[in-house]
Structures are given as C-alpha cells and as structure tokens.
MIPADO-955429 format. One record per atom (N, C-alpha, C): residue in one letter; z, y, x. Coordinates in steps of 0.001 Angstrom, whole numbers, padded with zeros to 6 digits, always signed. Atoms other than C-alpha are relative to their C-alpha. Layout:
N
AZYX...
This chain:
206
X+000838-000652+001023X+017978-074425-025994X-000091-000919-001305X+000042+000843+001080X+017757-077528-028235X+001253-000020-000766X-001231+000255+000584X+021362-077842-028988X+000290+001163-001120X-000326-001010+001015X+021924-074398-030757X-000975-000076-001203X+001013+000048+000970X+018664-074814-032666X+000324-001072-000983X-000330+001086+000835X+019723-078206-033969X+001299+000290-000767X-001297-000339+000756X+023212-076899-034795X-000312+000878-001132X+000405-000861+001097X+021515-074203-036886X-000558-000816-001161X+000486+000864+001047X+019780-077014-038726X+001075-000751-000705X-001116+000764+000698X+023082-078764-039417X+000743+000945-000861X-000812-000942+000776X+024665-075534-040733X-000770+000491-001157X+000785-000636+001066X+021805-074332-042986X+000237-000732-001356X-000271+000673+001306X+022239-077052-045660X+001397+000191-000589X-001361-000257+000364X+025973-076494-045730X+000126+001325-000770X-000055-001336+000631X+025492-072795-046608X-000671-000169-001426X+000657+000259+001256X+023016-073892-049314X+000819-000650-001088X-000875+000739+000955X+025194-076406-050896X+001165+000801-000523X-001194-000831+000440X+028171-074024-050863X-000478+001052-000945X+000530-000920+001002X+026123-071389-052581X-000273-000616-001409X+000333+000652+001183X+024902-073876-055167X+001247-000330-000804X-001214+000471+000664X+028490-075014-055898X+000921+001220-000367X-000910-001154+000193X+029887-071404-056064X-000313+000809-001217X+000450-000825+001107X+028402-070390-059349X+001034+000708-000767X-001035-000828+000819X+031563-069564-061379X+000728+001042+000817X-000658-001056-000903X+032956-067635-058309X-000825+001191+000065X+000892-001166-000177X+029876-065439-057955X-000414+000627-001276X+000356-000521+001275X+029065-065120-061651X+000867-000585-001036X-000829+000532+001066X+031816-065568-064212X-000782-000288-001241X+000772+000342+001193X+030519-067437-067202X-001298-000788+000340X+001136+000784-000498X+027729-069156-065089X+000230-001365-000333X-000097+001312+000258X+027097-072660-066281X-000895-000838+000939X+000858+000742-000916X+025843-074986-063452X-000836-000980-000699X+000725+001129+000752X+024666-077533-066027X-001301+000558-000609X+001168-000487+000778X+022203-075286-067867X-000706+001054+000752X+000609-001080-000727X+021400-072542-065280X-000407-000475+001369X+000595+000273-001410X+019254-072731-062156X+000857+000632+001133X-000769-000517-001154X+020762-072092-058755X-000496+001478+000263X+000512-001280-000303X+018493-069045-058260X+000426+001115-000971X-000506-000943+000929X+020031-067371-061326X+001255+000680+000535X-001143-000688-000579X+023036-066559-059222X-000348+001277+000892X+000441-001195-000863X+020944-064059-057236X-000740+001052-000859X+000641-000883+000852X+019610-062256-060300X+000471+001523+000348X-000236-001349-000719X+019358-058562-059167X+001139+000764-000674X-000945-000885+000624X+021710-057042-061776X+001401-000635+000010X-001370+000618-000022X+024644-059458-061218X+000862+000693+001108X-000850-000704-000962X+027636-057833-059452X+000097-000598+001374X-000175+000616-001356X+027880-060367-056632X-001329-000706+000441X+001304+000537-000404X+024115-061176-056271X-000247+000143+001406X+000250-000217-001456X+024061-059748-052794X+000562-001122+000807X-000578+001116-000725X+026424-062491-051658X-000844-001196+000065X+000906+001180+000093X+024166-065188-052892X-001268+000199+000814X+001283-000257-000773X+020940-063570-051637X+000153+000118+001490X-000164-000083-001502X+022262-062761-048148X+000302-001397+000527X-000221+001417-000340X+023600-066307-047899X-001217-000842-000029X+001261+000748+000150X+020270-067656-049031X-000938+000388+001231X+000784-000417-001112X+018511-065627-046358X+000424-000528+001360X-000478+000514-001162X+020858-066739-043677X-000343-001524+000120X+000358+001384-000024X+020274-070342-044620X-001431-000254+000363X+001445+000055-000324X+016546-069773-044478X-000336+000272+001458X+000213-000245-001498X+016710-068246-040955X+000442-001124+000854X-000543+001276-000743X+018784-071185-039771X-000955-001139-000141X+000984+001118+000243X+016183-073521-041248X-001133+000237+000834X+001163-000225-000832X+013370-071851-039408X+000260-000299+001433X-000474+000417-001313X+015451-072162-036199X+000034-001481+000141X+000002+001524+000009X+015938-075899-037106X-001483-000491+000221X+001370+000561-000180X+012122-076233-037199X-000346-000027+001466X+000258-000047-001505X+011862-075117-033494X+000779-001024+000605X-000720+001011-000581X+014679-077402-032723X-000489-001383-000128X+000605+001226+000235X+012983-080342-034315X-001183-000240+000948X+001163+000110-000898X+009827-079681-032352X+000505-000409+001450X-000418+000199-001352X+011728-079665-029026X+000690-001380+000107X-000754+001202-000093X+013982-082636-029962X-000924-001260-000169X+000988+001045+000226X+011067-084763-031204X-000793-000266+001223X+000769+000143-001177X+009026-084188-028144X+000912-000586+001161X-000909+000566-001083X+012033-084934-025842X+000207-001485-000336X-000205+001320+000343X+012531-088171-027822X-001250-000847+000201X+001281+000770-000231X+008835-089134-027183X-000921+000024-001096X+000945-000134+001147X+007207-088265-030447X-001260+000656+000410X+001362-000567-000250X+003573-087352-030441X-000025+001507-000301X+000012-001479+000185X+002676-083559-030198X-000368+000402-001295X+000520-000361+001314X+000768-083462-033417X+000963-000176-001106X-001003+000367+001005X+003268-085333-035457X+001230+000963+000013X-001208-000810-000222X+006202-083383-033987X-000299+001433-000578X+000301-001359+000406X+004428-080060-034665X-000077+000129-001547X+000227-000063+001461X+003567-080857-038273X+001386-000089-000630X-001282+000105+000598X+007148-081995-039082X+000820+001246+000240X-000697-001152-000266X+008613-078943-037399X-000448+001235-000790X+000552-001119+000713X+006189-076538-039066X+000420-000084-001459X-000379+000120+001405X+006967-078012-042501X+001500+000502-000235X-001359-000422+000089X+010695-077422-041978X+000060+001526+000150X-000058-001487-000223X+010047-073893-040632X-000524+000756-001220X+000585-000597+001141X+007789-072998-043623X+000953-000036-001114X-001056-000007+001031X+010454-074237-046019X+001078+001070+000197X-000941-001006-000348X+012893-072051-044202X-000521+001451-000403X+000585-001299+000344X+010579-069026-044635X+000061+000193-001541X-000097-000137+001453X+010396-069765-048429X+001433+000330-000500X-001489-000262+000298X+014238-069677-048520X+000364+001471+000213X-000238-001420-000340X+014298-066242-046817X-000630+000891-001089X+000773-000801+001067X+011679-064933-049323X+000796-000097-001334X-000862+000012+001270X+013878-066202-052198X+001116+000887-000008X-001043-000857-000112X+016734-064194-050910X-000382+001462-000027X+000434-001417-000070X+014725-061067-050200X-000487+000471-001384X+000521-000326+001329X+013129-061130-053728X+000677-000791-001047X-000628+000771+001042X+015702-062325-056162X-000675+000048-001354X+000495-000049+001368X+014891-063111-059762X+000361+001288-000662X+001252+000528+000561X+013205-061817-061910X-001240+000271+000804X+001185-000398-000863X+010825-060820-059069X-000828-001308+000125X+000883+001107-000051X+007804-063086-059150X-000138-000569+001380X+000130+000311-001371X+007846-063157-055287X+001057-001010+000386X-001144+000829-000234X+011102-065147-055503X-000479-001408+000377X+000515+001369-000156X+009051-068406-055593X-000722-000152+001367X+000524+000018-001401X+007572-067532-052170X-001425-000580+000036X+001359+000356+000070X+003988-068253-053246X-000193-001476+000320X+000118+001494-000072X+004625-072019-053286X+000322-000513+001406X-000414+000475-001287X+005762-072238-049663X+001093-001010-000010X-001110+000920+000114X+008770-074129-050779X-000364-001391-000153X+000543+001369+000233X+006685-077132-051569X-000104-000686+001460X+000028+000622-001318X+006602-077732-047750X+001253-001028+000051X-001104+000869+000052X+009959-079335-048487X-000276-001473-000468X+000454+001347+000493X+008176-082222-050315X-000450-000848+001104X+000665+000799-001061X+006299-083338-047206X+000797-000020+001284X-000686-000185-001241X+008815-082331-044516X+000715-001402+000448X-000611+001255-000409X+010859-085631-044605X-000954-001095+000381X+000961+000977-000292X+007790-087686-044665X-000638+000226+001380X+000609-000296-001302X+006339-085916-041675X+000974-000203+001134X-001120+000366-001021X+009708-086275-039831X+000002-001402+000264X+000140+001506-000137X+009452-090031-040545X-001147-000422+000809X+001219+000381-000760X+005933-090204-039208X+000140+000305+001395X-000139-000457-001325X+006904-088314-036094X+000914-000990+000724X-000939+000935-000633X+009776-090702-035448X-000386-001457-000033X+000369+001415+000241X+008024-093895-036412X-000179-000861+001266X+000231+000788-001221X+006967-095017-032975X+000960+000405+001109X-001013-000326-000960X+009974-093517-031223X+001125-001128-000026X-001067+001111-000003X+012433-096349-030131X+001311+000557-000549X-001358-000427+000516X+015747-096328-031896X-000141+000758-001335X-000108-000879+001251X+016820-094054-034821X-000215-000829-001222X+000403+000769+001187X+016635-096970-037212X+000735+000516-001234X-000631-000560+001115X+019266-095564-039484X-000625+001211-000598X+000654-001208+000464X+017654-092179-039601X-001308-000286-000620X+001221+000345+000614X+014315-093739-040283X+000186-000616-001422X-000300+000539+001348X+015688-095671-043242X+000400+001115-000937X-000522-001183+000854X+017475-092591-044551X-001217+000881-000378X+001148-000871+000330X+014294-090519-044338X-001005-000690-000944X+000816+000701+000993X+012286-093215-046142X+000542+000080-001350X-000612-000088+001358X+014760-093256-048997X-000057+001455-000503X+000071-001474+000351X+014814-089414-049002X-001379+000371-000540X+001326-000315+000530X+011042-089246-049412X-000235-000478-001384X+000114+000491+001379X+011258-091471-052476X+000857+000877-000941X-000860-000870+000904X+014138-089344-053903X-000604+001319-000319X+000546-001285+000172X+012430-086097-053255X-001207+000062-000950X+001120+000035+000880X+009214-087049-055042X+000375-000456-001382X-000454+000313+001361X+010971-088791-057870X+000634+001168-000768X-000725-001102+000687X+013152-085815-058616X-001068+001108-000203X+001031-000998+000301X+010145-083422-058392X-000789-000351-001244X+000702+000505+001097X+008323-085586-060863X+000867+000197-001309X-000935-000167+001122X+011368-085510-063191X+000022+001505-000446X-000020-001410+000235X+011543-081675-062808X-001250+000511-000637X+001207-000473+000622X+007993-081364-063818X-000291-000681-001399X+000059+000511+001388X+008641-083340-067030X-000297-001497-000154X+000180+001399+000112X+007910-086927-066132X+001161-000772-000590X-001193+000738+000601X+010043-089163-068389X+000780+000870-001064X-000710-000859+000998X+011181-086127-070527X+001560-000148+000202X-001413+000130-000282X+014628-086412-068779X+000689+001304+000028X-000569-001339-000259X+015180-082644-068272X-000098+000816-001302X+000053-000953+001112X+016153-080386-071101X+000991+001150+000285X-000804-001264-000228X+018021-077045-071478X+001468-000331+000285X-001483+000272-000194X+021450-078779-071410X+000287-000542+001359X-000289+000490-001238X+021042-080287-067996X-000887+000412+001109X+000963-000398-001058X+018300-078491-066073X+000628+000374+001243X-000735-000396-001125X+020755-077012-063701X+000478-001153+000873X-000479+001188-000793X+022171-080411-062754X-001170-000727+000646X+001212+000556-000616X+018712-081845-062221X-000502+000748+001251X+000431-000817-001108X+017785-078889-059990X+000927-000170+001185X-000932+000229-001166X+020951-079389-057905X-000220-001348+000635X+000334+001318-000554X+020106-083083-057528X-001263+000077+000908X+001185-000191-000769X+016682-082006-056379X+000364+000784+001336X-000345-000783-001178X+018214-079484-053954X+000804-000835+001052X-000741+000922-000902X+020452-082243-052476X-001043-000962+000725X+000990+000845-000639X+017268-084267-051751X-000807+000842+001042X+000891-000750-000798X+015260-081451-050160X+000596+000665+001184X-000655-000851-001084X+017825-079701-047960X+000944-000768+000887X-001056+000556-000899X+020776-081810-046622X-000593-000891+001013X+000606+000945-001041X+018434-084305-044858X-000188+000710+001210X+000264-000809-001271X+017623-081486-042411X+001204+000012+000846X-001271+000022-000825X+021283-081266-041351X+000196-001373+000611X-000244+001398-000484X+021536-085060-041063X-000907-000374+001106X+000968+000229-001014X+018390-085291-039044X+000338+000797+001239X-000375-000825-001108X+019504-082471-036843X+001171-000544+000765X-001137+000636-000632X+022805-084114-036127X-000316-001324+000644X+000469+001290-000617X+021191-087495-035462X-000766+000283+001270X+000773-000369-001158X+018808-085929-032957X+000918+000678+001011X-000923-000691-001016X+021602-083873-031382X+000848-000951+000739X-000959+000951-000563X+023839-086865-030753X-000761-001221+000599X+000753+001133-000588X+021032-089272-029645X-000018+000110+001435X+000065-000061-001433X+020879-090206-026004X-001345+000480+000380X+001240-000533-000551X+018342-088436-023912X-000932-001083+000589X+000823+000993-000496X+015351-090721-023223X-000446+000244+001488X+000342-000118-001440X+013934-091399-019765X-001083+001058+000136X+000968-001043-000283X+011973-088498-018382X-001352-000599+000422X+001205+000531-000431X+009386-090977-017241X-000918-000498-001131X+000707+000499+001173X+008252-091823-020774X-001311+000792-000183X+001207-000707+000117X+004505-090818-021143X-000072+000789-001261X+000205-000754+001251X+003723-088075-023602X-001165-000552-000887X+000986+000462+000913X+001665-088921-026698X-000494+001220-000712X+000482-001029+000800X-000610-086766-028673X+000346-000041-001401X-000341+000139+001448X+000296-088247-032036X+001039-001181-000129
C-alpha cells in the first residue's frame, strides 16, 4: 500500500514541472518570463483543457502522497501527531491543486480559498516529523534548506525587496513552484528507498 502512494508523490511534481515548462507548446505566444503558470489554463485558450486536466491529475497524486507520507512516517517511527500534520498539509496542498484545475482563471475559485498555502508549512512539518527518526540525514538537511527557500521566495513574491516586476514575475513564480512542489517527490523517493525499521520500535505520539 505504501509503495504506490509514495510513487504517486514522486510522479506528481514531474507532471507539474512539465506543465510549467510547456507554455509555448500549449499556448503559442505565451511568455514564461512575464506570465504566470496558471495563465496556461485560462478557460478560452484552445489547449487549456490539457493544462487543467494535467493539473488535476498532479493534485490527485499529491493527495495520494499525503496518505503515503502518513504510512511511511509512522513505519519509520515518527510520532502520530507530527506524521498526521505533515501528511495533512501535503494532502491539503494537493486538494488546492485539484481546485485550481477545476476552476481555471479567471474564476476566483482558482486560488482554492487559500488552501495552497499549506505548501508553506508542509516541508517544515515533514522535517519535524522526521527530526527524531534515526537516519535520513540528507533528507533532513534538504528539507531544512527547502523551508528557507519556500519562505524566502514567498516573501519576494509578496513584494519584499521589490525584486519582482512585470518583466520577470513568471520566472519568480516558477522558482517558487520549484520550492513548493518537487521536494514532495524527493521526500517520497527517499522514504520509498529507505530500509524498513525494526518492528519492535515503540510507537510515539509526537
């Protein structure tokens, strides 16, 4: 059960990155530097359905990854509360991605009522869940750096430092997307390939 769920988590970011990189193919004249990723799904574009269906597929796989993280973290010895919070954050982020595909721009529901901000805390919660689990040193270091990157890029997107303008907003958003999504695939693969711990390890609540 764990393996297919974690594989879903490994595949989801690949789909998202592929969609983000396919702008000129899906919408001739699209400029990745100046246009946001979601603009590829604008309802009246001829190939918008390709983007939106792909987005929903990535979202469903991300929700599945949330379930996989819960099972894998508990198997690794993470506390129940910490594992549940990390898994829930990933799943909620996945739901927001599905909503984004269901309601393409300019529909106001595209933003998913702010559920996407679960991506801000998901890597931190994953790090907390793994903190007292033996091993996974490389993954823990990666997650720590990712937490810094996610929050720094969100601050930039909100105007801190006045670094974003109309000429490069699309590039900044893609950098942010690379911070909030691919870590899920990396964590899924790391947990998928980690050795199974002893069944005698006592369970922890947190």
